[in-house]
TIPAVEX-441243 format. One line per 10 residues: for each residue x, y, z of N, C-alpha, C. Coordinates in steps of 0.1 Angstrom, whole numbers, plus 5000, padded with zeros to 4 digits. Example, Ala and Ser with C-alpha at 12.3 -4.5 7.8 and 13.67 -1.06 7.14 Angstrom:
5132:4943:5078:5123:4955:5078:5132:4967:5078; 5128:4978:5071:5137:4989:5071:5129:5000:5079 $
***
This chain:
6221:1207:5808:6221:1213:5794:6235:1212:5788; 6246:1216:5796:6259:1214:5791:6263:1201:5787; 6258:1191:5796:6261:1177:5793:6255:1172:5780; 6243:1177:5778:6235:1173:5766:6242:1179:5754; 6246:1192:5755:6253:1198:5744:6266:1192:5741; 6273:1188:5751:6286:1181:5749:6284:1167:5742; 6273:1160:5747:6270:1147:5742:6266:1149:5727; 6259:1159:5724:6255:1162:5710:6267:1164:5701; 6277:1172:5706:6289:1175:5698:6297:1162:5696; 6298:1154:5707:6305:1142:5706:6299:1132:5695 $
6286:1131:5697:6279:1122:5687:6281:1127:5673; 6279:1140:5671:6281:1146:5657:6295:1143:5652; 6305:1144:5661:6319:1143:5657:6321:1128:5654; 6316:1119:5662:6318:1105:5660:6311:1100:5646; 6299:1106:5644:6292:1104:5631:6301:1108:5620; 6306:1120:5621:6315:1126:5610:6327:1117:5608; 6333:1112:5618:6345:1103:5617:6341:1089:5610; 6329:1084:5615:6324:1072:5609:6321:1073:5594; 6314:1085:5591:6311:1087:5577:6323:1089:5568; 6333:1096:5574:6346:1098:5567:6353:1084:5564 $
6353:1076:5575:6359:1063:5574:6352:1054:5564; 6339:1055:5563:6331:1047:5553:6334:1051:5540; 6335:1064:5538:6339:1070:5524:6352:1065:5519; 6362:1065:5529:6376:1061:5525:6375:1046:5522; 6367:1038:5529:6366:1024:5526:6360:1022:5512; 6350:1029:5509:6343:1028:5496:6353:1032:5485; 6361:1042:5488:6370:1047:5477:6381:1036:5475; 6385:1030:5486:6396:1019:5485:6390:1007:5478; 6377:1004:5481:6371:0992:5474:6369:0995:5459; 6365:1007:5456:6364:1011:5442:6377:1010:5434 $
6387:1016:5441:6400:1015:5435:6405:1001:5433; 6403:0993:5443:6406:0978:5442:6399:0971:5431; 6386:0975:5430:6377:0968:5419:6383:0973:5405; 6385:0986:5404:6391:0991:5391:6404:0984:5387; 6413:0983:5398:6426:0977:5395:6424:0962:5391; 6414:0955:5398:6412:0941:5395:6406:0940:5381; 6397:0948:5377:6391:0948:5364:6402:0951:5353; 6410:0961:5355:6421:0964:5346:6431:0952:5345; 6435:0947:5356:6444:0935:5356:6438:0923:5349; 6425:0922:5351:6417:0910:5345:6417:0913:5330 $
6414:0925:5325:6414:0928:5311:6428:0926:5304; 6438:0931:5311:6452:0929:5307:6455:0914:5305; 6451:0906:5315:6454:0892:5315:6446:0885:5304; 6434:0889:5302:6425:0883:5292:6431:0887:5278; 6435:0899:5276:6441:0903:5263:6455:0896:5261; 6462:0894:5272:6475:0887:5271:6473:0872:5267; 6462:0866:5273:6459:0852:5269:6454:0851:5255; 6446:0862:5251:6441:0862:5237:6452:0863:5227; 6462:0872:5230:6473:0873:5221:6482:0861:5220; 6483:0855:5232:6491:0842:5232:6484:0831:5225 $
6471:0831:5225:6463:0821:5217:6465:0822:5202; 6464:0835:5198:6466:0838:5184:6480:0835:5180; 6489:0838:5188:6504:0835:5185:6506:0820:5184; 6499:0812:5192:6500:0798:5191:6496:0793:5177; 6484:0798:5172:6479:0795:5159:6489:0798:5148; 6495:0810:5149:6505:0814:5139:6518:0805:5140; 6521:0801:5152:6533:0792:5154:6531:0779:5148; 6518:0773:5149:6515:0760:5143:6515:0762:5128; 6510:0773:5123:6510:0775:5109:6524:0776:5103; 6533:0784:5110:6546:0785:5106:6554:0772:5106 $
6552:0764:5116:6558:0751:5117:6553:0741:5105; 6540:0743:5102:6534:0735:5091:6540:0738:5078; 6541:0751:5076:6548:0755:5063:6561:0750:5061; 6569:0750:5073:6583:0745:5072:6583:0730:5070; 6574:0722:5077:6573:0708:5075:6569:0705:5061; 6561:0713:5054:6557:0711:5040:6569:0710:5031; 6579:0719:5034:6591:0719:5025:6600:0707:5027; 6598:0700:5039:6606:0688:5041:6600:0675:5035; 6587:0676:5031:6581:0664:5025:6583:0664:5010; 6589:0653:5005:6592:0653:4990:6580:0652:4981 $
6581:0658:4970:6570:0656:4960:6558:0664:4963; 6558:0673:4972:6546:0681:4976:6534:0672:4979; 6536:0661:4986:6525:0652:4988:6516:0656:4999; 6521:0665:5008:6512:0670:5019:6513:0684:5020; 6502:0692:5019:6501:0706:5020:6502:0711:5034; 6506:0724:5036:6506:0730:5049:6493:0730:5056; 6482:0732:5048:6469:0733:5054:6465:0720:5061; 6467:0709:5055:6464:0696:5061:6473:0693:5073; 6486:0697:5072:6495:0695:5083:6491:0703:5095; 6487:0716:5093:6482:0725:5104:6470:0719:5110 $
6460:0714:5102:6448:0709:5107:6450:0697:5116; 6458:0687:5111:6461:0675:5119:6469:0678:5131; 6480:0687:5129:6488:0690:5141:6480:0697:5152; 6471:0706:5148:6462:0712:5158:6453:0702:5165; 6448:0692:5157:6439:0682:5163:6447:0674:5174; 6459:0670:5170:6468:0662:5179:6471:0670:5192; 6475:0683:5190:6478:0692:5201:6466:0693:5211; 6454:0693:5205:6441:0695:5212:6439:0683:5221; 6444:0671:5217:6443:0659:5226:6450:0660:5239; 6461:0669:5239:6468:0670:5252:6467:0684:5258 $
6463:0694:5250:6463:0708:5255:6451:0715:5249; 6441:0717:5258:6428:0723:5254:6423:0732:5265; 6430:0742:5269:6425:0751:5280:6413:0760:5275; 6405:0764:5284:6393:0772:5280:6397:0787:5276; 6408:0792:5281:6412:0805:5278:6416:0807:5264; 6419:0796:5257:6424:0798:5243:6412:0799:5233; 6400:0795:5237:6388:0795:5228:6385:0808:5221; 6385:0820:5229:6383:0832:5221:6393:0835:5210; 6406:0831:5212:6416:0833:5202:6414:0824:5190; 6410:0812:5193:6407:0802:5182:6395:0807:5174 $
6385:0812:5180:6373:0817:5173:6377:0828:5164; 6384:0838:5170:6389:0850:5162:6397:0845:5150; 6406:0836:5152:6415:0832:5141:6408:0824:5131; 6399:0815:5135:6392:0806:5125:6381:0814:5117; 6377:0825:5123:6366:0832:5116:6371:0845:5109; 6377:0855:5118:6381:0868:5112:6393:0867:5103; 6404:0860:5108:6415:0859:5100:6413:0851:5087; 6404:0841:5088:6400:0834:5076:6394:0843:5065; 6385:0852:5070:6378:0862:5061:6388:0871:5054; 6398:0876:5062:6409:0884:5056:6417:0876:5045 $
6419:0863:5048:6426:0855:5038:6418:0853:5026; 6405:0852:5027:6396:0851:5015:6396:0864:5006; 6396:0876:5013:6397:0888:5006:6410:0889:4998; 6421:0885:5004:6434:0886:4998:6435:0875:4987; 6428:0864:4988:6428:0854:4978:6423:0860:4964; 6415:0870:4964:6410:0876:4952:6420:0882:4943; 6431:0886:4949:6442:0892:4942:6450:0882:4934; 6448:0869:4936:6456:0859:4928:6447:0852:4918; 6434:0857:4916:6425:0851:4906:6424:0861:4895; 6426:0856:4883:6425:0864:4871:6416:0857:4860 $
6407:0863:4855:6398:0858:4845:6406:0855:4832; 6417:0862:4830:6424:0861:4817:6430:0846:4816; 6432:0839:4828:6437:0826:4828:6429:0817:4821; 6416:0819:4820:6406:0811:4814:6410:0809:4799; 6414:0820:4792:6416:0819:4778:6428:0810:4774; 6437:0807:4784:6449:0799:4781:6447:0784:4780; 6435:0780:4785:6433:0765:4785:6423:0760:4774; 6415:0768:4770:6406:0764:4759:6392:0759:4764; 6382:0759:4754:6369:0756:4757:6367:0741:4762; 6375:0732:4757:6373:0718:4760:6374:0715:4776 $
6383:0723:4782:6384:0721:4797:6372:0725:4804; 6365:0736:4800:6353:0740:4806:6341:0731:4805; 6342:0724:4793:6331:0714:4790:6332:0703:4800; 6344:0698:4804:6346:0688:4814:6342:0692:4827; 6346:0705:4830:6344:0710:4844:6328:0712:4846; 6321:0716:4836:6307:0718:4838:6300:0705:4843; 6305:0693:4837:6299:0680:4841:6304:0677:4855; 6317:0679:4858:6322:0675:4871:6315:0684:4882; 6313:0697:4880:6306:0705:4890:6292:0701:4891; 6285:0697:4881:6271:0692:4881:6271:0679:4890 $
6281:0671:4888:6281:0658:4896:6284:0662:4911; 6293:0671:4914:6297:0674:4927:6285:0679:4935; 6278:0689:4930:6267:0696:4937:6253:0690:4934; 6251:0686:4921:6239:0680:4918:6237:0666:4923; 6248:0657:4920:6248:0644:4925:6250:0644:4940; 6258:0653:4945:6260:0654:4959:6247:0656:4968; 6238:0663:4961:6225:0665:4968:6218:0652:4972; 6218:0642:4962:6212:0629:4964:6220:0620:4973; 6233:0621:4971:6243:0613:4980:6242:0617:4994; 6240:0630:4996:6239:0635:5010:6226:0629:5017 $
6215:0628:5009:6203:0623:5015:6206:0608:5019; 6213:0601:5010:6216:0587:5013:6224:0585:5026; 6234:0594:5029:6242:0593:5040:6237:0601:5052; 6227:0609:5050:6221:0616:5061:6230:0627:5067; 6238:0634:5058:6246:0645:5063:6239:0658:5062; 6244:0668:5070:6238:0681:5069:6243:0688:5057; 6235:0698:5052:6238:0704:5039:6251:0712:5039; 6255:0717:5050:6267:0725:5051:6280:0716:5049; 6280:0705:5056:6292:0696:5056:6292:0690:5041; 6281:0685:5036:6281:0679:5023:6285:0688:5012 $
6281:0701:5013:6285:0711:5002:6300:0715:5004; 6305:0715:5016:6319:0718:5018:6328:0707:5012; 6324:0694:5013:6331:0683:5007:6330:0684:4992; 6318:0688:4987:6315:0689:4972:6324:0700:4967; 6325:0711:4974:6333:0723:4969:6347:0719:4969; 6352:0712:4979:6366:0708:4980:6369:0698:4968; 6360:0690:4965:6361:0680:4954:6361:0687:4940; 6351:0696:4939:6349:0701:4925:6358:0713:4922; 6363:0720:4932:6371:0732:4929:6386:0730:4932; 6389:0732:4944:6404:0732:4947:6407:0728:4961 $
6400:0717:4966:6404:0712:4979:6402:0722:4991; 6413:0723:4999:6412:0731:5011:6409:0745:5009; 6414:0752:4998:6411:0766:4996:6396:0769:4993; 6389:0760:4986:6375:0761:4984:6367:0759:4997; 6371:0749:5004:6364:0747:5017:6366:0759:5026; 6378:0764:5027:6381:0775:5035:6373:0788:5030; 6372:0790:5018:6365:0801:5012:6350:0801:5014; 6344:0789:5013:6330:0788:5013:6324:0787:5028; 6332:0782:5037:6328:0779:5050:6322:0792:5058; 6329:0803:5057:6323:0815:5064:6310:0820:5058 $
6308:0819:5045:6296:0825:5039:6284:0816:5042; 6286:0804:5045:6274:0796:5050:6274:0794:5065; 6284:0800:5072:6285:0799:5086:6286:0785:5091; 6296:0778:5084:6298:0764:5087:6305:0762:5101; 6302:0751:5107:6309:0748:5120:6323:0744:5118; 6332:0747:5127:6346:0744:5126:6348:0729:5124; 6340:0721:5131:6342:0707:5130:6338:0702:5116; 6328:0707:5110:6324:0704:5096:6336:0707:5086; 6343:0718:5089:6354:0722:5081:6365:0712:5082; 6368:0707:5094:6378:0697:5097:6375:0684:5090 $
6362:0680:5091:6358:0667:5085:6359:0668:5070; 6355:0679:5064:6356:0681:5049:6371:0681:5044; 6379:0688:5052:6393:0688:5048:6399:0674:5049; 6396:0667:5059:6401:0653:5061:6397:0644:5049; 6384:0645:5046:6378:0637:5036:6385:0639:5022; 6387:0651:5018:6393:0654:5005:6408:0650:5005; 6415:0652:5017:6429:0648:5018:6430:0633:5016; 6423:0625:5022:6424:0610:5022:6423:0605:5007; 6413:0611:5000:6411:0607:4986:6424:0611:4978; 6429:0623:4980:6440:0628:4972:6453:0619:4975 $
6455:0615:4987:6466:0606:4990:6466:0593:4982; 6454:0588:4980:6452:0575:4973:6454:0578:4958; 6448:0589:4953:6448:0592:4939:6462:0596:4933; 6470:0601:4942:6484:0605:4937:6491:0592:4932; 6489:0581:4939:6495:0569:4935:6487:0562:4924; 6474:0562:4924:6466:0554:4914:6464:0561:4901; 6463:0575:4901:6460:0582:4888:6470:0579:4877; 6484:0580:4880:6493:0577:4869:6492:0563:4863; 6490:0554:4873:6489:0540:4869:6477:0537:4860; 6465:0543:4864:6453:0542:4857:6454:0548:4843 $
6460:0560:4843:6462:0568:4830:6470:0560:4820; 6481:0554:4825:6489:0546:4816:6482:0533:4811; 6474:0527:4820:6467:0515:4817:6456:0517:4807; 6450:0530:4807:6440:0533:4798:6446:0539:4785; 6459:0540:4784:6466:0545:4772:6463:0560:4769; 6461:0568:4780:6457:0582:4778:6469:0590:4772; 6466:0600:4764:6475:0610:4759:6479:0619:4771; 6490:0627:4769:6494:0637:4779:6484:0647:4782; 6477:0652:4770:6467:0662:4772:6454:0657:4779; 6450:0645:4775:6438:0639:4781:6441:0636:4795 $
6452:0631:4799:6455:0628:4813:6456:0642:4821; 6462:0652:4815:6463:0665:4821:6449:0671:4825; 6440:0669:4815:6426:0674:4818:6420:0666:4828; 6421:0653:4828:6415:0643:4838:6420:0646:4852; 6433:0648:4853:6439:0650:4867:6436:0664:4871; 6436:0674:4862:6433:0688:4866:6419:0691:4869; 6409:0682:4864:6395:0685:4867:6389:0676:4878; 6397:0665:4882:6391:0656:4892:6399:0654:4905; 6412:0657:4905:6420:0656:4917:6418:0669:4925; 6417:0668:4938:6412:0679:4946:6422:0691:4948 $
6432:0688:4956:6442:0698:4960:6452:0701:4950; 6456:0714:4949:6466:0718:4939:6479:0710:4940; 6484:0708:4952:6496:0700:4953:6495:0686:4949; 6483:0681:4951:6480:0667:4946:6479:0666:4931; 6473:0677:4925:6473:0677:4910:6487:0678:4904; 6495:0686:4910:6509:0687:4905:6517:0674:4907; 6515:0668:4918:6522:0655:4921:6517:0644:4911; 6504:0642:4910:6499:0632:4901:6501:0635:4886; 6501:0648:4882:6503:0652:4869:6517:0649:4864; 6528:0653:4871:6541:0651:4868:6546:0637:4870 $
6538:0629:4877:6542:0615:4879:6538:0608:4866; 6530:0613:4857:6526:0607:4844:6536:0612:4834; 6538:0625:4832:6548:0630:4823:6549:0645:4825; 6560:0651:4820:6562:0666:4822:6551:0674:4815; 6547:0670:4803:6537:0677:4795:6524:0676:4802; 6520:0664:4807:6508:0662:4815:6507:0670:4827; 6519:0671:4834:6520:0679:4846:6518:0694:4844; 6524:0699:4833:6522:0713:4829:6507:0716:4826; 6501:0707:4818:6487:0710:4814:6478:0708:4825; 6480:0698:4834:6472:0696:4846:6472:0708:4855 $
6484:0713:4857:6485:0725:4865:6477:0737:4859; 6478:0739:4846:6471:0750:4840:6456:0748:4841; 6451:0736:4839:6437:0733:4841:6433:0735:4855; 6441:0731:4864:6438:0733:4879:6436:0748:4882; 6445:0757:4877:6445:0771:4879:6431:0777:4874; 6427:0772:4862:6414:0776:4856:6403:0771:4865; 6404:0759:4870:6393:0754:4878:6392:0762:4891; 6403:0767:4896:6403:0775:4908:6394:0787:4907; 6394:0792:4895:6386:0804:4893:6371:0802:4896; 6367:0790:4897:6353:0786:4900:6350:0791:4914 $
6360:0794:4922:6358:0798:4936:6349:0811:4935; 6351:0820:4926:6344:0833:4925:6328:0831:4924; 6323:0824:4913:6309:0822:4913:6303:0813:4924; 6311:0803:4928:6307:0794:4939:6305:0801:4952; 6314:0810:4955:6313:0817:4968:6301:0826:4967; 6299:0833:4956:6287:0842:4954:6274:0834:4955; 6273:0822:4949:6261:0814:4950:6258:0810:4965; 6269:0805:4971:6267:0801:4985:6265:0813:4994; 6270:0825:4991:6268:0836:4999:6253:0840:4998; 6247:0839:4986:6233:0842:4984:6225:0832:4991 $
6228:0818:4990:6220:0808:4997:6221:0810:5013; 6233:0813:5018:6234:0816:5032:6227:0828:5037; 6227:0838:5029:6220:0851:5032:6205:0848:5032; 6200:0841:5022:6185:0839:5022:6181:0830:5034; 6189:0820:5038:6186:0812:5049:6186:0820:5062; 6196:0829:5064:6196:0838:5075:6184:0847:5076; 6181:0852:5064:6169:0861:5063:6156:0854:5067; 6155:0842:5063:6143:0834:5066:6142:0831:5081; 6154:0828:5087:6155:0825:5102:6152:0837:5110; 6157:0849:5105:6155:0861:5113:6140:0865:5112 $
6134:0863:5100:6120:0867:5099:6111:0858:5107; 6114:0845:5109:6107:0836:5117:6109:0840:5132; 6121:0845:5135:6124:0849:5149:6117:0862:5152; 6114:0871:5142:6109:0884:5144:6094:0884:5140; 6088:0873:5140:6073:0871:5137:6070:0877:5123; 6078:0874:5113:6075:0877:5099:6079:0890:5095; 6086:0899:5103:6090:0912:5099:6101:0911:5089; 6101:0921:5080:6112:0921:5070:6126:0924:5076; 6135:0917:5070:6150:0919:5075:6158:0925:5064; 6166:0935:5068:6175:0942:5059:6185:0933:5054 $
6186:0930:5041:6196:0921:5035:6210:0926:5037; 6212:0939:5036:6225:0945:5036:6232:0942:5050; 6224:0940:5060:6230:0937:5073:6235:0923:5075; 6230:0914:5067:6234:0900:5068:6243:0894:5057; 6245:0902:5046:6253:0898:5035:6268:0898:5040; 6276:0888:5038:6290:0888:5042:6298:0899:5037; 6303:0907:5046:6310:0919:5042:6323:0917:5034; 6329:0905:5036:6342:0903:5030:6341:0899:5015; 6329:0895:5011:6327:0891:4997:6330:0903:4988; 6327:0915:4992:6330:0927:4984:6345:0929:4982 $
6352:0928:4993:6367:0929:4991:6373:0919:4983; 6368:0906:4984:6372:0895:4975:6370:0898:4960; 6358:0902:4957:6354:0905:4943:6362:0917:4938; 6364:0928:4946:6372:0939:4942:6386:0936:4938; 6393:0928:4947:6407:0924:4943:6407:0915:4931; 6397:0906:4929:6397:0897:4917:6395:0906:4905; 6386:0916:4905:6384:0925:4894:6397:0933:4890; 6403:0939:4901:6415:0946:4899:6427:0938:4893; 6428:0926:4898:6438:0917:4893:6435:0913:4878; 6422:0911:4875:6419:0907:4861:6421:0918:4851 $
6420:0931:4855:6422:0942:4846:6437:0947:4846; 6445:0940:4854:6459:0944:4854:6463:0955:4864; 6455:0958:4873:6458:0969:4883:6468:0964:4894; 6468:0952:4896:6477:0946:4906:6490:0940:4899; 6502:0945:4902:6514:0939:4895:6516:0925:4899; 6522:0918:4890:6524:0903:4892:6532:0900:4905; 6542:0908:4908:6550:0907:4920:6542:0909:4932; 6533:0919:4932:6524:0922:4944:6514:0911:4945; 6509:0906:4934:6499:0895:4934:6505:0883:4940; 6517:0880:4937:6524:0868:4943:6525:0869:4958 $
6529:0881:4963:6531:0883:4977:6518:0882:4984; 6507:0888:4979:6494:0888:4985:6488:0873:4985; 6491:0866:4974:6487:0852:4974:6494:0844:4985; 6507:0846:4987:6514:0839:4997:6509:0843:5011; 6506:0855:5013:6500:0860:5026:6487:0853:5028; 6478:0853:5017:6465:0847:5019:6466:0832:5022; 6475:0825:5016:6478:0811:5019:6482:0809:5033; 6491:0817:5038:6496:0815:5051:6485:0818:5062; 6477:0828:5059:6466:0832:5068:6455:0820:5069; 6453:0814:5057:6444:0803:5056:6449:0791:5064 $
6463:0789:5063:6469:0778:5071:6468:0781:5086; 6469:0794:5090:6467:0798:5103:6453:0795:5108; 6443:0799:5100:6429:0796:5104:6427:0781:5105; 6432:0773:5096:6430:0759:5098:6437:0753:5110; 6449:0759:5113:6455:0755:5126:6446:0757:5137; 6439:0769:5138:6430:0773:5149:6418:0763:5149; 6413:0759:5137:6403:0749:5136:6407:0736:5142; 6419:0731:5138:6425:0719:5143:6426:0720:5158; 6431:0731:5164:6433:0733:5178:6419:0732:5186; 6409:0735:5179:6395:0735:5185:6387:0722:5182 $
6394:0712:5175:6388:0700:5172:6395:0688:5178; 6388:0679:5184:6395:0667:5191:6393:0655:5183; 6401:0645:5185:6399:0633:5179:6386:0626:5182; 6381:0629:5194:6367:0624:5198:6357:0630:5189; 6358:0642:5184:6348:0648:5174:6348:0640:5162; 6360:0635:5157:6360:0627:5145:6353:0613:5147; 6355:0608:5159:6349:0595:5163:6334:0597:5163; 6329:0608:5169:6315:0611:5170:6308:0612:5155; 6316:0618:5146:6310:0620:5132:6309:0607:5125; 6317:0597:5129:6317:0584:5123:6323:0585:5109 $
6320:0574:5101:6326:0573:5088:6318:0579:5077; 6306:0584:5080:6297:0589:5070:6303:0600:5061; 6310:0610:5067:6316:0621:5059:6327:0615:5050; 6334:0605:5055:6345:0599:5046:6339:0592:5035; 6328:0584:5037:6321:0576:5027:6315:0585:5016; 6309:0597:5021:6303:0606:5013:6314:0612:5003; 6325:0616:5009:6336:0622:5001:6342:0612:4991; 6344:0599:4995:6349:0589:4986:6339:0587:4974; 6326:0587:4978:6316:0585:4968:6316:0596:4957; 6316:0608:4962:6316:0620:4953:6329:0621:4945 $
6340:0618:4951:6353:0618:4944:6353:0608:4933; 6348:0596:4936:6348:0585:4926:6339:0588:4914; 6327:0594:4917:6317:0598:4907:6323:0609:4898; 6330:0619:4904:6337:0629:4897:6348:0624:4887; 6356:0615:4893:6367:0608:4885:6361:0601:4873; 6350:0594:4875:6344:0586:4864:6337:0596:4854; 6331:0606:4859:6324:0616:4851:6334:0623:4841; 6346:0627:4847:6356:0634:4839:6362:0624:4828; 6363:0612:4832:6369:0602:4823:6359:0599:4811; 6346:0598:4814:6336:0595:4804:6335:0607:4795 $
6335:0620:4800:6334:0632:4791:6346:0633:4782; 6358:0631:4788:6370:0631:4780:6370:0621:4768; 6364:0609:4771:6363:0598:4761:6353:0602:4750; 6342:0608:4755:6332:0612:4745:6336:0623:4736; 6346:0631:4742:6351:0643:4733:6362:0638:4724; 6365:0625:4724:6375:0619:4716:6390:0623:4718; 6392:0626:4731:6406:0630:4735:6415:0619:4740; 6408:0607:4742:6416:0596:4747:6426:0591:4737 $
***
């Protein structure tokens, strides 16, 4: 009996030691797991911050390089996009992808909100009704004619409308502003930017020569360049290459044309929202979808700042600073898009986006010229 009792106590004691040992092992494993998860999160956050910092660094370098190029021939947005694409050919780790997605989507939306502070409806009154008459026809050609040209080249509606917006409004800024409201792919944004850029580079050289060959007046040429050349820097370069008066008027027309971003963004936000609603209804077997949940949230901020600036609530000095910040954030977003796009992607897309852009740009150029001639301004 004593032996059995002693054996029982020993067994119980051994079981207690084993149980205590297992508990300690479990505690050590849990602590190790927590430490690993914490270190992993810190490492992930560090990589994310580094990725965003790389985007900002490319943007900063692009802005600096822009100042070194004479005549404002090349904007920081295009430099950032191409620089990012070149870097992607040699450096494209997987850890940078979350940072690129955040920068190309979230930071771009913040840039669009701030863009509203630089738009003022009062600018419209300074150019006159004749400019709007020309712009109505060029916009109709960009989006109406673009619909049929898109069918011809077999492009998706998002890419074709990005190119049309860049052609009809203000190049890279319009493309950047519209892309998030239609949920455009980063590669489509890159293709659209490249297409409008190539046309602008050619037109900077050809527009002054064609204007002088046609015997255009300074005002007529200013309207022509201001309504048909894409990017603001290109309008300035081609305008002042003709004459100082033409450059001043072309710049003023271009600023008015930029205001078309407001209604265009709203129209495409509505189109994008309706398409999302339809897709969600089909996915949920026809159940109704709450529109407020899918309407782009940043559009409200964009409109609010545009209205405040139009009624004079934002001082001119503050508006200039906000506009500069918006432009830099857009350059940063385009740097991220470039870093996520490879030269192989351009090869896969082929020449169709370029041919589409050249076709739309040519049609817009001819349309503006014909309307100006019909108005007797030549």
